[in-house]
mmCIF file of the C-alpha atoms, coordinates in Angstrom:
data_MODEL
# 
_entry.id   MODEL 
# 
loop_
_atom_site.group_PDB 
_atom_site.id 
_atom_site.type_symbol 
_atom_site.label_atom_id 
_atom_site.label_alt_id 
_atom_site.label_comp_id 
_atom_site.label_asym_id 
_atom_site.label_entity_id 
_atom_site.label_seq_id 
_atom_site.pdbx_PDB_ins_code 
_atom_site.Cartn_x 
_atom_site.Cartn_y 
_atom_site.Cartn_z 
_atom_site.occupancy 
_atom_site.B_iso_or_equiv 
_atom_site.pdbx_formal_charge 
_atom_site.auth_seq_id 
_atom_site.auth_comp_id 
_atom_site.auth_asym_id 
_atom_site.auth_atom_id 
_atom_site.pdbx_PDB_model_num 
ATOM 1   C CA . MET A 1 1   ? 203.853 141.097 128.152 1.00 0.00 ? 1   MET A CA 1 
ATOM 2   C CA . SER A 1 2   ? 203.145 136.988 128.591 1.00 0.00 ? 2   SER A CA 1 
ATOM 3   C CA . ARG A 1 3   ? 203.453 134.958 125.123 1.00 0.00 ? 3   ARG A CA 1 
ATOM 4   C CA . ILE A 1 4   ? 200.674 132.517 125.128 1.00 0.00 ? 4   ILE A CA 1 
ATOM 5   C CA . LEU A 1 5   ? 200.574 130.014 122.251 1.00 0.00 ? 5   LEU A CA 1 
ATOM 6   C CA . LEU A 1 6   ? 197.202 128.482 121.355 1.00 0.00 ? 6   LEU A CA 1 
ATOM 7   C CA . VAL A 1 7   ? 196.844 125.776 119.361 1.00 0.00 ? 7   VAL A CA 1 
ATOM 8   C CA . ASP A 1 8   ? 193.317 124.626 118.314 1.00 0.00 ? 8   ASP A CA 1 
ATOM 9   C CA . ASP A 1 9   ? 191.625 123.992 114.594 1.00 0.00 ? 9   ASP A CA 1 
ATOM 10  C CA . ASP A 1 10  ? 188.337 126.210 115.306 1.00 0.00 ? 10  ASP A CA 1 
ATOM 11  C CA . SER A 1 11  ? 189.506 129.319 113.507 1.00 0.00 ? 11  SER A CA 1 
ATOM 12  C CA . GLU A 1 12  ? 186.601 131.195 114.556 1.00 0.00 ? 12  GLU A CA 1 
ATOM 13  C CA . LEU A 1 13  ? 187.123 130.726 118.232 1.00 0.00 ? 13  LEU A CA 1 
ATOM 14  C CA . THR A 1 14  ? 191.227 131.305 118.176 1.00 0.00 ? 14  THR A CA 1 
ATOM 15  C CA . ASP A 1 15  ? 190.010 134.683 115.907 1.00 0.00 ? 15  ASP A CA 1 
ATOM 16  C CA . LEU A 1 16  ? 187.708 135.402 119.175 1.00 0.00 ? 16  LEU A CA 1 
ATOM 17  C CA . LEU A 1 17  ? 189.814 134.052 121.862 1.00 0.00 ? 17  LEU A CA 1 
ATOM 18  C CA . GLN A 1 18  ? 193.006 135.926 120.690 1.00 0.00 ? 18  GLN A CA 1 
ATOM 19  C CA . GLU A 1 19  ? 190.797 139.548 120.154 1.00 0.00 ? 19  GLU A CA 1 
ATOM 20  C CA . TYR A 1 20  ? 189.907 138.932 123.939 1.00 0.00 ? 20  TYR A CA 1 
ATOM 21  C CA . LEU A 1 21  ? 193.502 137.970 125.030 1.00 0.00 ? 21  LEU A CA 1 
ATOM 22  C CA . SER A 1 22  ? 194.936 140.765 123.449 1.00 0.00 ? 22  SER A CA 1 
ATOM 23  C CA . GLY A 1 23  ? 192.472 143.103 124.676 1.00 0.00 ? 23  GLY A CA 1 
ATOM 24  C CA . GLU A 1 24  ? 193.480 141.267 128.408 1.00 0.00 ? 24  GLU A CA 1 
ATOM 25  C CA . GLY A 1 25  ? 197.439 142.343 128.019 1.00 0.00 ? 25  GLY A CA 1 
ATOM 26  C CA . PHE A 1 26  ? 198.201 138.666 126.506 1.00 0.00 ? 26  PHE A CA 1 
ATOM 27  C CA . ASP A 1 27  ? 200.625 138.393 123.174 1.00 0.00 ? 27  ASP A CA 1 
ATOM 28  C CA . VAL A 1 28  ? 198.729 135.589 121.476 1.00 0.00 ? 28  VAL A CA 1 
ATOM 29  C CA . THR A 1 29  ? 200.493 133.429 118.956 1.00 0.00 ? 29  THR A CA 1 
ATOM 30  C CA . VAL A 1 30  ? 197.685 131.101 117.108 1.00 0.00 ? 30  VAL A CA 1 
ATOM 31  C CA . ALA A 1 31  ? 198.451 128.003 115.291 1.00 0.00 ? 31  ALA A CA 1 
ATOM 32  C CA . ASN A 1 32  ? 195.176 126.288 113.768 1.00 0.00 ? 32  ASN A CA 1 
ATOM 33  C CA . ASP A 1 33  ? 197.137 121.984 113.828 1.00 0.00 ? 33  ASP A CA 1 
ATOM 34  C CA . GLY A 1 34  ? 199.007 120.075 115.600 1.00 0.00 ? 34  GLY A CA 1 
ATOM 35  C CA . GLY A 1 35  ? 202.369 120.238 113.737 1.00 0.00 ? 35  GLY A CA 1 
ATOM 36  C CA . THR A 1 36  ? 202.726 123.996 113.462 1.00 0.00 ? 36  THR A CA 1 
ATOM 37  C CA . GLY A 1 37  ? 201.971 123.968 117.111 1.00 0.00 ? 37  GLY A CA 1 
ATOM 38  C CA . LEU A 1 38  ? 204.575 121.463 117.942 1.00 0.00 ? 38  LEU A CA 1 
ATOM 39  C CA . GLU A 1 39  ? 207.120 123.312 115.533 1.00 0.00 ? 39  GLU A CA 1 
ATOM 40  C CA . LEU A 1 40  ? 206.190 127.221 117.330 1.00 0.00 ? 40  LEU A CA 1 
ATOM 41  C CA . ALA A 1 41  ? 206.273 125.376 120.944 1.00 0.00 ? 41  ALA A CA 1 
ATOM 42  C CA . GLN A 1 42  ? 209.827 123.970 119.948 1.00 0.00 ? 42  GLN A CA 1 
ATOM 43  C CA . SER A 1 43  ? 211.562 126.686 118.128 1.00 0.00 ? 43  SER A CA 1 
ATOM 44  C CA . GLU A 1 44  ? 209.989 130.020 120.408 1.00 0.00 ? 44  GLU A CA 1 
ATOM 45  C CA . GLN A 1 45  ? 209.964 130.864 124.017 1.00 0.00 ? 45  GLN A CA 1 
ATOM 46  C CA . PHE A 1 46  ? 205.914 131.100 125.729 1.00 0.00 ? 46  PHE A CA 1 
ATOM 47  C CA . ASP A 1 47  ? 205.040 131.055 128.833 1.00 0.00 ? 47  ASP A CA 1 
ATOM 48  C CA . ALA A 1 48  ? 201.995 129.521 128.545 1.00 0.00 ? 48  ALA A CA 1 
ATOM 49  C CA . LEU A 1 49  ? 200.177 127.061 125.859 1.00 0.00 ? 49  LEU A CA 1 
ATOM 50  C CA . VAL A 1 50  ? 196.522 126.129 125.266 1.00 0.00 ? 50  VAL A CA 1 
ATOM 51  C CA . LEU A 1 51  ? 196.198 123.062 123.826 1.00 0.00 ? 51  LEU A CA 1 
ATOM 52  C CA . ASP A 1 52  ? 193.016 121.395 122.648 1.00 0.00 ? 52  ASP A CA 1 
ATOM 53  C CA . VAL A 1 53  ? 192.590 117.642 122.169 1.00 0.00 ? 53  VAL A CA 1 
ATOM 54  C CA . MET A 1 54  ? 191.008 117.458 118.922 1.00 0.00 ? 54  MET A CA 1 
ATOM 55  C CA . LEU A 1 55  ? 193.680 119.169 115.681 1.00 0.00 ? 55  LEU A CA 1 
ATOM 56  C CA . PRO A 1 56  ? 195.048 117.833 112.256 1.00 0.00 ? 56  PRO A CA 1 
ATOM 57  C CA . VAL A 1 57  ? 198.497 116.316 111.981 1.00 0.00 ? 57  VAL A CA 1 
ATOM 58  C CA . HIS A 1 58  ? 199.398 115.893 115.813 1.00 0.00 ? 58  HIS A CA 1 
ATOM 59  C CA . ASN A 1 59  ? 196.337 115.938 118.393 1.00 0.00 ? 59  ASN A CA 1 
ATOM 60  C CA . GLY A 1 60  ? 196.686 117.629 121.422 1.00 0.00 ? 60  GLY A CA 1 
ATOM 61  C CA . PHE A 1 61  ? 197.954 114.566 123.184 1.00 0.00 ? 61  PHE A CA 1 
ATOM 62  C CA . ASP A 1 62  ? 200.423 113.659 120.739 1.00 0.00 ? 62  ASP A CA 1 
ATOM 63  C CA . LEU A 1 63  ? 201.960 117.369 120.606 1.00 0.00 ? 63  LEU A CA 1 
ATOM 64  C CA . LEU A 1 64  ? 202.008 116.887 124.197 1.00 0.00 ? 64  LEU A CA 1 
ATOM 65  C CA . ARG A 1 65  ? 203.912 114.013 125.099 1.00 0.00 ? 65  ARG A CA 1 
ATOM 66  C CA . LYS A 1 66  ? 206.197 115.378 122.418 1.00 0.00 ? 66  LYS A CA 1 
ATOM 67  C CA . LEU A 1 67  ? 206.417 118.200 124.766 1.00 0.00 ? 67  LEU A CA 1 
ATOM 68  C CA . ARG A 1 68  ? 207.006 116.455 127.955 1.00 0.00 ? 68  ARG A CA 1 
ATOM 69  C CA . GLU A 1 69  ? 209.677 113.898 126.569 1.00 0.00 ? 69  GLU A CA 1 
ATOM 70  C CA . GLU A 1 70  ? 211.916 116.817 125.144 1.00 0.00 ? 70  GLU A CA 1 
ATOM 71  C CA . ALA A 1 71  ? 215.223 116.970 127.254 1.00 0.00 ? 71  ALA A CA 1 
ATOM 72  C CA . SER A 1 72  ? 215.078 120.652 127.699 1.00 0.00 ? 72  SER A CA 1 
ATOM 73  C CA . PRO A 1 73  ? 214.196 121.939 130.950 1.00 0.00 ? 73  PRO A CA 1 
ATOM 74  C CA . SER A 1 74  ? 211.159 124.820 129.213 1.00 0.00 ? 74  SER A CA 1 
ATOM 75  C CA . SER A 1 75  ? 209.221 122.278 127.486 1.00 0.00 ? 75  SER A CA 1 
ATOM 76  C CA . ARG A 1 76  ? 208.524 119.893 130.282 1.00 0.00 ? 76  ARG A CA 1 
ATOM 77  C CA . SER A 1 77  ? 207.952 123.202 132.725 1.00 0.00 ? 77  SER A CA 1 
ATOM 78  C CA . LEU A 1 78  ? 205.527 125.089 130.131 1.00 0.00 ? 78  LEU A CA 1 
ATOM 79  C CA . PRO A 1 79  ? 202.534 125.957 131.663 1.00 0.00 ? 79  PRO A CA 1 
ATOM 80  C CA . VAL A 1 80  ? 199.901 123.830 129.462 1.00 0.00 ? 80  VAL A CA 1 
ATOM 81  C CA . LEU A 1 81  ? 196.186 124.172 129.887 1.00 0.00 ? 81  LEU A CA 1 
ATOM 82  C CA . MET A 1 82  ? 194.457 121.500 127.694 1.00 0.00 ? 82  MET A CA 1 
ATOM 83  C CA . LEU A 1 83  ? 190.607 122.689 126.087 1.00 0.00 ? 83  LEU A CA 1 
ATOM 84  C CA . THR A 1 84  ? 188.663 119.297 125.725 1.00 0.00 ? 84  THR A CA 1 
ATOM 85  C CA . ALA A 1 85  ? 185.072 118.360 125.394 1.00 0.00 ? 85  ALA A CA 1 
ATOM 86  C CA . LYS A 1 86  ? 182.671 119.412 127.782 1.00 0.00 ? 86  LYS A CA 1 
ATOM 87  C CA . GLY A 1 87  ? 181.730 117.266 130.283 1.00 0.00 ? 87  GLY A CA 1 
ATOM 88  C CA . ASP A 1 88  ? 184.612 114.408 128.861 1.00 0.00 ? 88  ASP A CA 1 
ATOM 89  C CA . THR A 1 89  ? 186.446 113.696 131.619 1.00 0.00 ? 89  THR A CA 1 
ATOM 90  C CA . VAL A 1 90  ? 188.252 110.580 129.911 1.00 0.00 ? 90  VAL A CA 1 
ATOM 91  C CA . ASP A 1 91  ? 189.948 113.026 128.070 1.00 0.00 ? 91  ASP A CA 1 
ATOM 92  C CA . ARG A 1 92  ? 190.726 115.486 131.229 1.00 0.00 ? 92  ARG A CA 1 
ATOM 93  C CA . ILE A 1 93  ? 192.124 112.630 133.285 1.00 0.00 ? 93  ILE A CA 1 
ATOM 94  C CA . VAL A 1 94  ? 194.387 111.770 130.210 1.00 0.00 ? 94  VAL A CA 1 
ATOM 95  C CA . GLY A 1 95  ? 195.585 114.973 129.973 1.00 0.00 ? 95  GLY A CA 1 
ATOM 96  C CA . LEU A 1 96  ? 196.623 115.484 132.961 1.00 0.00 ? 96  LEU A CA 1 
ATOM 97  C CA . GLU A 1 97  ? 198.394 112.669 133.507 1.00 0.00 ? 97  GLU A CA 1 
ATOM 98  C CA . MET A 1 98  ? 200.031 113.121 130.141 1.00 0.00 ? 98  MET A CA 1 
ATOM 99  C CA . GLY A 1 99  ? 201.692 116.810 131.889 1.00 0.00 ? 99  GLY A CA 1 
ATOM 100 C CA . ALA A 1 100 ? 198.347 118.967 131.530 1.00 0.00 ? 100 ALA A CA 1 
ATOM 101 C CA . ASP A 1 101 ? 198.606 121.607 134.698 1.00 0.00 ? 101 ASP A CA 1 
ATOM 102 C CA . ASP A 1 102 ? 195.158 122.429 134.116 1.00 0.00 ? 102 ASP A CA 1 
ATOM 103 C CA . TYR A 1 103 ? 191.914 122.066 131.592 1.00 0.00 ? 103 TYR A CA 1 
ATOM 104 C CA . LEU A 1 104 ? 189.002 124.035 130.272 1.00 0.00 ? 104 LEU A CA 1 
ATOM 105 C CA . PRO A 1 105 ? 186.042 122.256 129.254 1.00 0.00 ? 105 PRO A CA 1 
ATOM 106 C CA . LYS A 1 106 ? 184.701 123.551 125.543 1.00 0.00 ? 106 LYS A CA 1 
ATOM 107 C CA . PRO A 1 107 ? 183.033 126.032 124.889 1.00 0.00 ? 107 PRO A CA 1 
ATOM 108 C CA . CYS A 1 108 ? 185.721 128.057 127.355 1.00 0.00 ? 108 CYS A CA 1 
ATOM 109 C CA . ASN A 1 109 ? 184.660 131.401 128.947 1.00 0.00 ? 109 ASN A CA 1 
ATOM 110 C CA . PRO A 1 110 ? 187.484 133.681 127.628 1.00 0.00 ? 110 PRO A CA 1 
ATOM 111 C CA . ARG A 1 111 ? 187.028 135.612 131.320 1.00 0.00 ? 111 ARG A CA 1 
ATOM 112 C CA . GLU A 1 112 ? 187.589 132.245 132.592 1.00 0.00 ? 112 GLU A CA 1 
ATOM 113 C CA . LEU A 1 113 ? 190.028 131.515 129.920 1.00 0.00 ? 113 LEU A CA 1 
ATOM 114 C CA . ALA A 1 114 ? 192.292 134.947 131.020 1.00 0.00 ? 114 ALA A CA 1 
ATOM 115 C CA . ALA A 1 115 ? 191.608 134.490 135.109 1.00 0.00 ? 115 ALA A CA 1 
ATOM 116 C CA . ARG A 1 116 ? 193.391 130.882 134.939 1.00 0.00 ? 116 ARG A CA 1 
ATOM 117 C CA . LEU A 1 117 ? 196.198 132.014 132.324 1.00 0.00 ? 117 LEU A CA 1 
ATOM 118 C CA . ARG A 1 118 ? 197.143 134.547 135.063 1.00 0.00 ? 118 ARG A CA 1 
ATOM 119 C CA . ALA A 1 119 ? 196.818 132.165 137.878 1.00 0.00 ? 119 ALA A CA 1 
ATOM 120 C CA . VAL A 1 120 ? 199.314 129.556 135.933 1.00 0.00 ? 120 VAL A CA 1 
ATOM 121 C CA . LEU A 1 121 ? 201.840 133.054 134.995 1.00 0.00 ? 121 LEU A CA 1 
ATOM 122 C CA . ARG A 1 122 ? 201.308 134.367 139.250 1.00 0.00 ? 122 ARG A CA 1 
ATOM 123 C CA . ARG A 1 123 ? 202.361 130.936 140.442 1.00 0.00 ? 123 ARG A CA 1 
ATOM 124 C CA . GLY A 1 124 ? 205.313 130.819 138.308 1.00 0.00 ? 124 GLY A CA 1 
ATOM 125 C CA . ARG A 1 125 ? 206.493 134.383 139.206 1.00 0.00 ? 125 ARG A CA 1 
ATOM 126 C CA . ILE A 1 126 ? 206.044 133.727 143.279 1.00 0.00 ? 126 ILE A CA 1 
ATOM 127 C CA . ASP A 1 127 ? 208.355 130.490 142.804 1.00 0.00 ? 127 ASP A CA 1 
ATOM 128 C CA . THR A 1 128 ? 210.967 132.527 141.074 1.00 0.00 ? 128 THR A CA 1 
ATOM 129 C CA . GLU A 1 129 ? 211.050 135.198 143.585 1.00 0.00 ? 129 GLU A CA 1 
ATOM 130 C CA . GLU A 1 130 ? 210.598 132.806 146.589 1.00 0.00 ? 130 GLU A CA 1 
ATOM 131 C CA . GLY A 1 131 ? 214.140 131.467 145.584 1.00 0.00 ? 131 GLY A CA 1 
ATOM 132 C CA . ASP A 1 132 ? 215.437 130.109 148.741 1.00 0.00 ? 132 ASP A CA 1 
ATOM 133 C CA . GLY A 1 133 ? 214.736 125.445 148.527 1.00 0.00 ? 133 GLY A CA 1 
ATOM 134 C CA . LEU A 1 134 ? 212.250 124.254 150.425 1.00 0.00 ? 134 LEU A CA 1 
ATOM 135 C CA . SER A 1 135 ? 213.747 120.747 151.747 1.00 0.00 ? 135 SER A CA 1 
ATOM 136 C CA . SER A 1 136 ? 211.944 117.551 153.583 1.00 0.00 ? 136 SER A CA 1 
ATOM 137 C CA . GLY A 1 137 ? 214.527 114.333 154.640 1.00 0.00 ? 137 GLY A CA 1 
ATOM 138 C CA . PRO A 1 138 ? 215.571 114.478 150.891 1.00 0.00 ? 138 PRO A CA 1 
ATOM 139 C CA . LEU A 1 139 ? 213.389 115.803 148.506 1.00 0.00 ? 139 LEU A CA 1 
ATOM 140 C CA . ARG A 1 140 ? 214.503 119.304 148.169 1.00 0.00 ? 140 ARG A CA 1 
ATOM 141 C CA . LEU A 1 141 ? 212.658 122.217 145.837 1.00 0.00 ? 141 LEU A CA 1 
ATOM 142 C CA . LEU A 1 142 ? 214.447 124.950 144.589 1.00 0.00 ? 142 LEU A CA 1 
ATOM 143 C CA . PRO A 1 143 ? 211.677 127.382 143.508 1.00 0.00 ? 143 PRO A CA 1 
ATOM 144 C CA . SER A 1 144 ? 213.956 129.780 141.861 1.00 0.00 ? 144 SER A CA 1 
ATOM 145 C CA . GLU A 1 145 ? 215.060 126.971 139.080 1.00 0.00 ? 145 GLU A CA 1 
ATOM 146 C CA . HIS A 1 146 ? 211.209 125.395 139.822 1.00 0.00 ? 146 HIS A CA 1 
ATOM 147 C CA . GLN A 1 147 ? 212.966 121.800 139.701 1.00 0.00 ? 147 GLN A CA 1 
ATOM 148 C CA . GLY A 1 148 ? 212.990 119.184 142.421 1.00 0.00 ? 148 GLY A CA 1 
ATOM 149 C CA . TYR A 1 149 ? 215.316 116.805 143.921 1.00 0.00 ? 149 TYR A CA 1 
ATOM 150 C CA . TRP A 1 150 ? 214.971 113.357 145.615 1.00 0.00 ? 150 TRP A CA 1 
ATOM 151 C CA . ASN A 1 151 ? 218.390 111.865 147.092 1.00 0.00 ? 151 ASN A CA 1 
ATOM 152 C CA . ASP A 1 152 ? 220.282 115.202 144.438 1.00 0.00 ? 152 ASP A CA 1 
ATOM 153 C CA . GLN A 1 153 ? 218.265 113.320 141.265 1.00 0.00 ? 153 GLN A CA 1 
ATOM 154 C CA . LEU A 1 154 ? 216.382 115.595 139.057 1.00 0.00 ? 154 LEU A CA 1 
ATOM 155 C CA . VAL A 1 155 ? 212.861 114.659 139.253 1.00 0.00 ? 155 VAL A CA 1 
ATOM 156 C CA . PRO A 1 156 ? 210.776 116.079 136.394 1.00 0.00 ? 156 PRO A CA 1 
ATOM 157 C CA . LEU A 1 157 ? 208.231 117.532 137.318 1.00 0.00 ? 157 LEU A CA 1 
ATOM 158 C CA . THR A 1 158 ? 205.720 120.117 135.663 1.00 0.00 ? 158 THR A CA 1 
ATOM 159 C CA . GLY A 1 159 ? 204.542 123.638 136.623 1.00 0.00 ? 159 GLY A CA 1 
ATOM 160 C CA . ALA A 1 160 ? 201.264 122.307 138.337 1.00 0.00 ? 160 ALA A CA 1 
ATOM 161 C CA . GLU A 1 161 ? 203.251 119.144 139.896 1.00 0.00 ? 161 GLU A CA 1 
ATOM 162 C CA . PHE A 1 162 ? 205.642 121.148 141.499 1.00 0.00 ? 162 PHE A CA 1 
ATOM 163 C CA . SER A 1 163 ? 203.180 123.604 142.985 1.00 0.00 ? 163 SER A CA 1 
ATOM 164 C CA . VAL A 1 164 ? 200.840 120.796 144.422 1.00 0.00 ? 164 VAL A CA 1 
ATOM 165 C CA . LEU A 1 165 ? 204.603 119.471 145.823 1.00 0.00 ? 165 LEU A CA 1 
ATOM 166 C CA . LYS A 1 166 ? 205.886 122.632 147.425 1.00 0.00 ? 166 LYS A CA 1 
ATOM 167 C CA . VAL A 1 167 ? 201.860 123.332 149.070 1.00 0.00 ? 167 VAL A CA 1 
ATOM 168 C CA . LEU A 1 168 ? 202.642 119.641 150.688 1.00 0.00 ? 168 LEU A CA 1 
ATOM 169 C CA . ILE A 1 169 ? 206.360 120.300 151.496 1.00 0.00 ? 169 ILE A CA 1 
ATOM 170 C CA . GLN A 1 170 ? 205.957 123.305 153.350 1.00 0.00 ? 170 GLN A CA 1 
ATOM 171 C CA . HIS A 1 171 ? 203.141 121.558 155.215 1.00 0.00 ? 171 HIS A CA 1 
ATOM 172 C CA . ALA A 1 172 ? 205.123 118.382 155.739 1.00 0.00 ? 172 ALA A CA 1 
ATOM 173 C CA . GLY A 1 173 ? 203.459 116.456 157.833 1.00 0.00 ? 173 GLY A CA 1 
ATOM 174 C CA . GLU A 1 174 ? 199.892 117.698 158.000 1.00 0.00 ? 174 GLU A CA 1 
ATOM 175 C CA . VAL A 1 175 ? 197.019 116.822 156.386 1.00 0.00 ? 175 VAL A CA 1 
ATOM 176 C CA . VAL A 1 176 ? 196.250 118.968 152.993 1.00 0.00 ? 176 VAL A CA 1 
ATOM 177 C CA . SER A 1 177 ? 193.141 119.589 151.641 1.00 0.00 ? 177 SER A CA 1 
ATOM 178 C CA . LYS A 1 178 ? 192.273 118.891 148.031 1.00 0.00 ? 178 LYS A CA 1 
ATOM 179 C CA . GLU A 1 179 ? 190.683 122.532 148.536 1.00 0.00 ? 179 GLU A CA 1 
ATOM 180 C CA . VAL A 1 180 ? 193.386 124.222 150.071 1.00 0.00 ? 180 VAL A CA 1 
ATOM 181 C CA . LEU A 1 181 ? 195.338 122.112 147.172 1.00 0.00 ? 181 LEU A CA 1 
ATOM 182 C CA . THR A 1 182 ? 193.493 123.373 144.236 1.00 0.00 ? 182 THR A CA 1 
ATOM 183 C CA . GLU A 1 183 ? 193.316 127.037 145.502 1.00 0.00 ? 183 GLU A CA 1 
ATOM 184 C CA . ASN A 1 184 ? 197.292 126.928 146.483 1.00 0.00 ? 184 ASN A CA 1 
ATOM 185 C CA . ALA A 1 185 ? 198.562 124.916 144.020 1.00 0.00 ? 185 ALA A CA 1 
ATOM 186 C CA . LEU A 1 186 ? 196.677 126.011 141.259 1.00 0.00 ? 186 LEU A CA 1 
ATOM 187 C CA . GLY A 1 187 ? 194.685 129.054 141.846 1.00 0.00 ? 187 GLY A CA 1 
ATOM 188 C CA . ARG A 1 188 ? 191.359 128.093 141.585 1.00 0.00 ? 188 ARG A CA 1 
ATOM 189 C CA . LYS A 1 189 ? 188.831 126.897 143.610 1.00 0.00 ? 189 LYS A CA 1 
ATOM 190 C CA . LEU A 1 190 ? 187.978 123.135 144.056 1.00 0.00 ? 190 LEU A CA 1 
ATOM 191 C CA . MET A 1 191 ? 185.192 122.313 141.355 1.00 0.00 ? 191 MET A CA 1 
ATOM 192 C CA . PRO A 1 192 ? 182.824 119.114 142.163 1.00 0.00 ? 192 PRO A CA 1 
ATOM 193 C CA . TYR A 1 193 ? 183.855 116.266 140.318 1.00 0.00 ? 193 TYR A CA 1 
ATOM 194 C CA . ASP A 1 194 ? 187.360 117.697 139.876 1.00 0.00 ? 194 ASP A CA 1 
ATOM 195 C CA . ARG A 1 195 ? 190.452 115.108 139.825 1.00 0.00 ? 195 ARG A CA 1 
ATOM 196 C CA . SER A 1 196 ? 193.062 117.272 138.997 1.00 0.00 ? 196 SER A CA 1 
ATOM 197 C CA . ILE A 1 197 ? 195.049 116.781 142.145 1.00 0.00 ? 197 ILE A CA 1 
ATOM 198 C CA . ASP A 1 198 ? 194.348 113.573 142.373 1.00 0.00 ? 198 ASP A CA 1 
ATOM 199 C CA . VAL A 1 199 ? 196.174 113.323 138.842 1.00 0.00 ? 199 VAL A CA 1 
ATOM 200 C CA . HIS A 1 200 ? 198.876 115.402 139.697 1.00 0.00 ? 200 HIS A CA 1 
ATOM 201 C CA . VAL A 1 201 ? 199.757 113.960 143.439 1.00 0.00 ? 201 VAL A CA 1 
ATOM 202 C CA . SER A 1 202 ? 199.349 110.353 140.992 1.00 0.00 ? 202 SER A CA 1 
ATOM 203 C CA . ASN A 1 203 ? 202.417 111.821 138.804 1.00 0.00 ? 203 ASN A CA 1 
ATOM 204 C CA . ILE A 1 204 ? 204.212 112.873 141.423 1.00 0.00 ? 204 ILE A CA 1 
ATOM 205 C CA . ARG A 1 205 ? 204.744 109.409 143.848 1.00 0.00 ? 205 ARG A CA 1 
ATOM 206 C CA . LYS A 1 206 ? 205.375 107.804 140.270 1.00 0.00 ? 206 LYS A CA 1 
ATOM 207 C CA . LYS A 1 207 ? 208.161 110.250 139.169 1.00 0.00 ? 207 LYS A CA 1 
ATOM 208 C CA . LEU A 1 208 ? 209.232 110.387 143.237 1.00 0.00 ? 208 LEU A CA 1 
ATOM 209 C CA . ALA A 1 209 ? 209.233 106.302 142.921 1.00 0.00 ? 209 ALA A CA 1 
ATOM 210 C CA . GLU A 1 210 ? 211.234 106.410 139.447 1.00 0.00 ? 210 GLU A CA 1 
ATOM 211 C CA . GLN A 1 211 ? 214.374 107.993 141.910 1.00 0.00 ? 211 GLN A CA 1 
ATOM 212 C CA . GLY A 1 212 ? 213.615 105.520 144.689 1.00 0.00 ? 212 GLY A CA 1 
ATOM 213 C CA . ALA A 1 213 ? 211.102 107.558 147.053 1.00 0.00 ? 213 ALA A CA 1 
ATOM 214 C CA . SER A 1 214 ? 208.777 105.809 148.716 1.00 0.00 ? 214 SER A CA 1 
ATOM 215 C CA . ARG A 1 215 ? 205.358 105.152 147.166 1.00 0.00 ? 215 ARG A CA 1 
ATOM 216 C CA . ASP A 1 216 ? 203.701 106.013 150.755 1.00 0.00 ? 216 ASP A CA 1 
ATOM 217 C CA . LEU A 1 217 ? 206.001 109.273 150.782 1.00 0.00 ? 217 LEU A CA 1 
ATOM 218 C CA . ILE A 1 218 ? 202.579 111.323 150.297 1.00 0.00 ? 218 ILE A CA 1 
ATOM 219 C CA . ILE A 1 219 ? 199.366 109.489 151.653 1.00 0.00 ? 219 ILE A CA 1 
ATOM 220 C CA . ASN A 1 220 ? 195.765 109.812 151.153 1.00 0.00 ? 220 ASN A CA 1 
ATOM 221 C CA . ILE A 1 221 ? 193.589 110.724 154.140 1.00 0.00 ? 221 ILE A CA 1 
ATOM 222 C CA . ARG A 1 222 ? 190.583 109.428 152.772 1.00 0.00 ? 222 ARG A CA 1 
ATOM 223 C CA . GLY A 1 223 ? 187.788 112.703 152.710 1.00 0.00 ? 223 GLY A CA 1 
ATOM 224 C CA . ALA A 1 224 ? 190.154 114.743 154.475 1.00 0.00 ? 224 ALA A CA 1 
ATOM 225 C CA . GLY A 1 225 ? 193.127 115.449 152.076 1.00 0.00 ? 225 GLY A CA 1 
ATOM 226 C CA . TYR A 1 226 ? 197.198 114.392 151.323 1.00 0.00 ? 226 TYR A CA 1 
ATOM 227 C CA . MET A 1 227 ? 199.783 114.428 153.475 1.00 0.00 ? 227 MET A CA 1 
ATOM 228 C CA . LEU A 1 228 ? 203.512 114.251 152.687 1.00 0.00 ? 228 LEU A CA 1 
ATOM 229 C CA . THR A 1 229 ? 204.986 112.322 155.525 1.00 0.00 ? 229 THR A CA 1 
ATOM 230 C CA . GLN A 1 230 ? 208.227 113.220 157.450 1.00 0.00 ? 230 GLN A CA 1 
ATOM 231 C CA . SER A 1 231 ? 210.043 110.195 156.777 1.00 0.00 ? 231 SER A CA 1 
ATOM 232 C CA . THR A 1 232 ? 213.774 110.317 155.704 1.00 0.00 ? 232 THR A CA 1 
ATOM 233 C CA . LEU A 1 233 ? 213.687 107.006 154.467 1.00 0.00 ? 233 LEU A CA 1 
# 
């Protein structure tokens, strides 16, 4: 049974979601403020975190930042679904830039939340089962460990970033559409005005550049998608 940490200050909503998700086979722990949520995320093992933006003590962005800055690989790679205000594009982009894997607008549909959680968890299991490494020049991914390396230097990728990069490295030298990236890496359909893949690719570029990779390692083919070049530089 997958363990889910749900952090939201709306107790009526958390009661509803906890009841629904429990009925769908999830083991759900609830925290109604960011302080308690952070303590639980740091002290216990969860398979995914569902995180509201507006929280007392620590807001969702602060909690996410503290988790992603930790040295613990489990905290850096814990899948995070942000709950954002409906239509608030800024919160969605900020959350993704800070390391969220995906987002859902509030009020969220419990069935959609369960589907997103299953997609995240399924993605992690597939990566673990694949085991063998993938490489393109100095870039190497180890699915069994959910880690990426550039010239043997660890690149601290989130779960979503790892999955996006995995799809690109599997199709190195080929253009991969945002539709394919969204379906294969995030486990859902691409929605209108959805910039999730753009933000994840931007984060990947920054992290690879910090280890010496060219910013042109992943190029944007306007109107078509993204391509991982086969350069060894």
